[in-house]
Wavefront OBJ file of the C-alpha trace (Angstrom):
o trace
v 91.012 96.809 51.432
v 93.396 94.009 53.074
v 92.933 90.471 54.364
v 91.820 90.680 57.833
v 92.102 86.497 58.295
v 92.271 83.574 56.093
v 91.677 79.681 56.388
v 89.952 76.669 55.017
v 86.583 75.651 55.413
v 87.131 71.861 54.485
v 90.865 70.949 54.002
v 90.910 68.426 50.939
v 94.154 67.193 52.026
v 92.456 65.774 55.417
v 89.263 64.603 53.032
v 88.191 61.135 51.961
v 88.870 60.264 48.581
v 85.010 61.065 47.642
v 85.387 64.749 48.852
v 88.928 65.637 47.668
v 87.740 68.112 44.861
v 85.401 71.183 45.854
v 83.491 73.353 43.305
v 80.707 75.708 43.293
v 80.965 77.407 46.476
v 78.503 79.605 48.079
v 77.707 81.384 51.291
v 75.090 82.752 53.155
v 74.784 84.827 56.054
v 71.500 83.725 58.354
v 69.535 85.698 60.624
v 71.466 84.696 63.960
v 74.885 85.707 62.081
v 75.300 81.591 61.403
v 77.462 81.323 58.305
v 76.424 78.542 55.836
v 79.138 77.777 52.988
v 77.995 75.381 50.593
v 79.082 73.566 47.345
v 80.066 70.243 45.530
v 82.348 67.895 46.715
v 83.498 64.473 44.894
v 86.451 62.762 44.041
v 87.129 64.862 40.432
v 85.815 68.010 39.214
v 83.528 65.730 37.083
v 82.641 62.657 38.717
v 79.703 60.253 39.522
v 80.350 61.111 43.458
v 79.805 64.210 43.436
v 77.459 65.735 46.006
v 76.329 68.776 48.349
v 77.667 69.342 51.622
v 76.768 72.476 54.195
v 79.272 73.656 56.434
v 78.556 76.160 59.132
v 80.769 78.983 61.590
v 79.314 80.623 64.582
v 82.485 82.884 64.865
v 82.681 84.348 61.318
v 85.286 81.764 60.071
v 87.264 80.670 62.642
v 85.891 77.570 63.493
v 83.813 75.374 61.230
v 81.178 72.157 61.772
v 80.081 69.968 59.052
v 75.984 69.973 59.079
v 75.224 68.161 56.207
v 76.959 65.718 54.060
v 75.037 64.657 50.657
v 76.869 61.821 49.705
v 74.918 59.180 47.827
v 71.412 60.966 49.349
v 70.570 62.456 45.846
v 68.663 60.606 42.696
v 66.758 61.369 39.703
v 63.692 59.557 39.714
v 65.427 56.453 41.441
v 68.340 56.331 39.435
v 71.912 57.868 39.840
v 71.694 61.395 40.201
v 73.975 64.214 40.998
v 73.360 67.310 43.173
v 75.622 70.417 42.480
v 74.697 72.940 45.289
v 72.854 73.677 48.204
v 72.183 77.532 47.805
v 71.134 78.504 50.896
v 68.669 81.597 52.164
v 66.141 82.518 54.502
v 62.320 83.444 53.112
v 61.227 82.945 56.364
v 63.024 83.070 59.638
v 65.183 80.077 60.776
v 63.583 78.037 57.794
v 66.666 77.656 54.828
v 65.023 77.289 51.345
v 67.923 75.779 48.944
v 68.269 75.902 45.320
v 69.914 72.862 43.909
v 71.009 71.589 40.495
v 70.261 67.718 40.020
v 71.891 66.202 37.089
v 71.106 62.817 35.355
v 74.040 60.529 35.791
v 72.266 57.403 35.157
v 74.220 57.085 31.826
v 77.618 56.260 33.696
v 79.987 56.654 30.688
v 78.631 60.209 29.916
v 80.526 63.121 31.039
v 78.669 65.990 32.067
v 79.499 67.941 28.611
v 79.127 65.982 25.389
v 82.132 66.506 23.750
v 80.865 66.297 20.255
v 78.036 68.404 20.682
v 78.803 70.537 23.695
v 75.507 70.024 25.161
v 74.807 69.064 28.708
v 73.256 66.101 30.447
v 69.707 66.648 31.629
v 69.436 68.764 34.332
v 66.651 70.071 37.163
v 66.292 73.098 39.029
v 64.837 72.236 42.476
v 64.212 73.951 45.736
v 64.337 72.173 49.415
v 63.757 73.338 52.945
v 65.353 72.884 56.048
v 64.105 73.763 59.350
v 67.032 72.644 61.572
v 69.616 74.546 60.147
v 70.530 72.445 57.204
v 70.702 69.296 58.969
v 68.206 67.231 57.124
v 66.260 68.340 54.043
v 62.803 68.004 52.811
v 62.253 66.286 49.362
v 62.820 68.792 46.282
v 60.607 70.597 44.481
v 60.798 70.847 40.673
v 61.136 74.491 39.375
v 59.434 74.725 35.561
v 61.564 76.330 33.425
v 59.620 75.708 29.971
v 60.362 76.371 27.379
v 63.586 76.541 28.292
v 66.011 73.479 28.168
v 69.537 72.738 29.749
v 68.342 75.341 32.524
v 70.887 76.037 35.232
v 70.724 77.765 38.410
v 74.468 79.071 38.189
v 74.380 78.543 41.950
v 72.379 81.267 43.105
v 69.784 81.326 45.534
v 66.111 82.798 45.571
v 65.976 86.640 45.946
v 63.137 88.294 47.492
v 61.532 91.305 45.885
v 59.166 93.957 47.268
v 55.375 92.665 47.475
v 55.990 89.074 48.067
v 57.475 88.453 44.581
v 60.330 85.721 44.523
v 62.974 85.377 41.809
v 65.014 82.487 40.499
v 68.183 83.335 38.459
v 69.005 80.669 35.835
v 70.279 80.661 32.699
v 70.321 77.778 29.632
v 72.359 76.304 27.006
v 71.226 73.021 25.006
v 70.473 69.442 25.620
v 73.120 66.732 25.403
v 72.585 65.346 21.908
v 71.577 68.580 20.289
v 74.166 69.476 17.481
v 72.654 72.916 16.664
v 74.875 75.855 18.003
v 74.015 76.681 21.573
v 71.965 79.882 22.143
v 72.622 81.305 25.939
v 70.470 83.536 27.831
v 70.257 84.765 31.303
v 66.912 84.903 33.038
v 64.936 85.566 36.023
v 61.888 83.199 36.804
v 59.097 84.781 38.872
v 56.694 83.064 41.611
v 53.992 84.814 43.191
v 53.114 82.357 45.623
v 56.203 81.944 47.612
v 57.716 79.266 45.442
v 55.061 76.705 44.725
v 54.662 77.740 40.956
v 57.246 79.746 38.815
v 54.898 80.198 35.595
v 56.667 83.742 34.463
v 60.150 84.955 33.032
v 62.170 87.937 32.362
v 65.186 87.903 30.319
v 68.341 89.468 32.145
v 70.859 89.326 29.030
v 71.000 87.558 25.684
v 73.158 88.586 22.845
v 71.147 89.621 20.122
v 73.251 87.792 17.112
v 74.438 85.037 19.866
v 78.357 86.371 19.370
v 78.692 86.941 23.322
v 77.569 84.507 25.963
v 76.722 86.570 29.446
v 77.233 83.122 31.667
v 76.896 82.621 35.273
v 74.964 85.865 36.047
v 75.201 87.107 39.648
v 72.836 89.591 41.147
v 73.124 92.251 43.968
v 70.218 94.753 45.301
v 70.746 98.396 45.807
v 69.723 99.043 49.709
v 68.052 101.896 48.963
v 66.447 102.106 45.295
v 66.369 98.554 45.335
v 67.681 98.512 41.656
v 68.778 95.229 40.691
v 72.376 94.847 38.939
v 73.969 91.857 37.425
v 77.652 90.924 36.456
v 78.267 88.477 33.873
v 81.397 86.151 32.887
v 81.475 87.128 29.326
v 82.717 85.027 26.571
v 83.279 85.991 22.861
v 82.251 82.769 20.794
v 84.011 84.924 17.711
v 87.131 85.486 19.443
v 86.985 82.160 20.903
v 88.123 83.877 24.448
v 86.569 85.228 27.473
v 86.605 89.221 27.612
v 85.843 91.622 30.310
v 83.438 91.147 32.931
v 79.946 92.340 31.756
v 77.395 94.384 34.152
v 74.025 95.243 33.139
v 71.303 97.153 35.704
v 67.746 95.898 36.196
v 64.395 97.700 37.501
v 63.589 96.745 41.057
v 61.069 93.815 39.626
v 63.341 92.652 37.230
v 61.399 93.127 34.235
v 63.646 95.971 32.455
v 67.359 95.362 31.882
v 69.875 97.781 30.193
v 72.478 95.750 27.498
v 75.509 94.485 29.444
v 78.289 96.975 29.332
v 81.934 96.091 29.451
v 83.421 96.913 33.093
v 87.684 96.365 32.375
v 87.550 93.777 35.084
v 89.679 90.882 33.414
v 87.701 88.001 35.166
v 85.057 85.451 34.935
v 82.747 84.030 37.296
v 81.875 87.594 39.394
v 80.025 88.013 42.609
v 78.603 91.678 43.203
v 77.929 92.584 46.931
v 76.296 95.782 47.808
v 78.169 97.595 50.680
v 75.718 100.562 51.233
v 75.014 103.605 49.372
v 76.199 103.345 46.128
v 79.442 101.133 46.928
v 79.563 97.765 45.240
v 82.464 95.380 45.600
v 83.022 92.829 42.828
v 84.487 89.258 43.555
v 85.927 87.389 40.808
v 88.129 84.517 39.057
v 91.111 86.432 37.504
v 92.719 83.208 35.191
v 95.348 85.721 33.618
v 98.598 86.458 35.322
v 98.817 86.596 38.026
v 95.984 83.984 38.686
v 93.839 84.047 41.673
v 90.433 85.683 43.235
v 90.404 89.572 42.849
v 88.474 92.107 44.207
v 87.696 95.471 43.082
v 85.524 98.296 44.392
v 82.869 100.553 42.874
v 81.541 103.715 44.125
v 78.803 104.522 41.672
v 76.858 100.865 41.378
v 79.158 99.499 39.212
v 79.487 102.505 36.360
v 83.254 102.822 37.380
v 85.743 100.815 39.223
v 88.822 102.215 41.455
v 91.450 99.844 40.648
v 93.760 101.274 42.324
v 92.109 99.338 45.561
v 92.144 96.198 44.205
v 93.495 93.428 46.214
v 93.859 89.338 45.499
v 91.762 87.484 47.910
v 93.805 84.549 47.054
v 96.971 84.086 44.921
v 97.579 80.851 43.010
v 101.374 80.058 42.969
v 100.940 76.845 40.438
v 101.627 79.231 37.087
v 99.258 80.121 34.512
v 95.518 78.416 34.149
v 94.634 76.120 31.250
v 93.613 78.081 28.437
v 93.884 81.873 30.012
v 94.111 84.532 27.624
v 94.484 82.064 24.609
v 91.571 81.739 21.851
v 90.186 78.036 21.895
v 87.401 75.846 20.708
v 84.148 75.458 22.634
v 85.193 72.155 23.755
v 88.442 73.244 24.392
v 87.165 75.778 26.923
v 85.022 72.756 28.740
v 88.097 70.948 28.799
v 89.841 73.871 30.530
v 87.098 74.078 32.912
v 87.736 70.667 34.574
v 91.274 71.823 35.138
v 91.199 75.231 36.621
v 92.449 75.139 40.329
v 89.994 77.606 41.911
v 86.995 79.951 41.294
v 83.489 80.673 42.234
v 83.998 83.177 44.358
v 80.948 84.370 46.719
v 80.788 87.199 49.407
v 78.269 88.275 52.101
v 78.865 91.412 54.584
v 79.631 90.842 58.208
v 78.175 92.773 61.118
v 81.654 94.577 61.855
v 81.933 95.901 58.329
v 83.972 93.195 56.954
v 83.405 91.119 54.005
v 83.450 87.340 54.236
v 84.443 85.741 50.626
v 84.555 81.861 50.057
v 85.912 80.146 46.962
v 87.647 76.877 46.033
v 91.117 76.604 45.701
v 94.011 73.980 45.115
v 96.071 72.385 42.930
v 95.363 69.336 39.876
v 94.270 66.689 42.007
v 92.844 68.375 45.455
v 90.643 71.532 45.608
v 89.614 72.918 49.198
v 86.621 75.072 50.197
v 88.812 78.340 51.667
v 87.633 81.634 52.791
v 89.099 85.435 53.739
v 87.635 87.839 55.681
v 88.092 91.410 54.031
v 88.785 94.614 55.862
v 87.204 97.550 53.637
v 88.939 100.573 55.481
l 1 2 3 4 5 6 7 8 9 10 11 12 13 14 15 16 17 18 19 20 21 22 23 24 25 26 27 28 29 30 31 32 33 34 35 36 37 38 39 40 41 42 43 44 45 46 47 48 49 50 51 52 53 54 55 56 57 58 59 60 61 62 63 64 65 66 67 68 69 70 71 72 73 74 75 76 77 78 79 80 81 82 83 84 85 86 87 88 89 90 91 92 93 94 95 96 97 98 99 100 101 102 103 104 105 106 107 108 109 110 111 112 113 114 115 116 117 118 119 120 121 122 123 124 125 126 127 128 129 130 131 132 133 134 135 136 137 138 139 140 141 142 143 144 145 146 147 148 149 150 151 152 153 154 155 156 157 158 159 160 161 162 163 164 165 166 167 168 169 170 171 172 173 174 175 176 177 178 179 180 181 182 183 184 185 186 187 188 189 190 191 192 193 194 195 196 197 198 199 200 201 202 203 204 205 206 207 208 209 210 211 212 213 214 215 216 217 218 219 220 221 222 223 224 225 226 227 228 229 230 231 232 233 234 235 236 237 238 239 240 241 242 243 244 245 246 247 248 249 250 251 252 253 254 255 256 257 258 259 260 261 262 263 264 265 266 267 268 269 270 271 272 273 274 275 276 277 278 279 280 281 282 283 284 285 286 287 288 289 290 291 292 293 294 295 296 297 298 299 300 301 302 303 304 305 306 307 308 309 310 311 312 313 314 315 316 317 318 319 320 321 322 323 324 325 326 327 328 329 330 331 332 333 334 335 336 337 338 339 340 341 342 343 344 345 346 347 348 349 350 351 352 353 354 355 356 357 358 359 360 361 362 363 364 365 366 367 368 369 370 371 372 373 374 375 376 377
């Protein structure tokens, strides 16, 4: 693998104050080969002015157009709200369906994470549609996640499966004022009526004694067998630190899953990308030294990884990341997250055989959406 080209989607150095900090980056390649990059922008990583934007490119990253700027356009039952993402896909040609995470920000003095309980502000997973290429969006529809509270989409789009079945990956933690330990789990929610209702769920990963957290699941589908694969940022509560990215394999309908296994990939958020046959690419945030966005290749759908072909899609030149490699409390981990300078890599294959990767990166004050095109040969 090698880097073929790289650049910014939207440079935070030139952005207004309310768009200096980017996070939760995503990418989708439309039916007409338009690239859609979305994410959350704000004055800080955790700020009341957080909002989604959508950028598009018709030349695979060389030039970009801002299609949608959601600043001030989302609320929570008429109160102040924050939309952390618009993660796009096309369930029908030329109609974008976006998965979003709406957060109640009506209590202006409350941070996203409760510093005493580590619970999370009230959230809703919603879906919105756009018929004009992401320029405007219909009112959102709430996805019922009961009985699971504090449910998050992990910025993952809806996945269409065989027979018209739709699945929405999500995870859950605990509510804001809940003093009990969090019990994290990764799930799939099912719709049998094209997203109108989501009555059923399946468990992708949950540790039996809550020792490990399988966070931020990212899924890919085998192009031939339709088998599902999920990769997880995995945290060991006993050690107080992150361990290797874990991987699990699921049935084509997502109802049956293997127990997650370690990959020996030393990362956090990890995007698997099916490349054809049994080849699988992993794009992940590497917090240890040297810090950056790493890419690894597997020729057996994630069972083993050829580390000799690894490359860094992005090198951070600002030194070690906050908390990297150290044991820390849950509260310290949440604080670390607010300080990280890069992350959330996502990837799609391009028609010419290259891979397009998007992520956020910057310094302690400014973080931009960035991209690289990667040649696999």
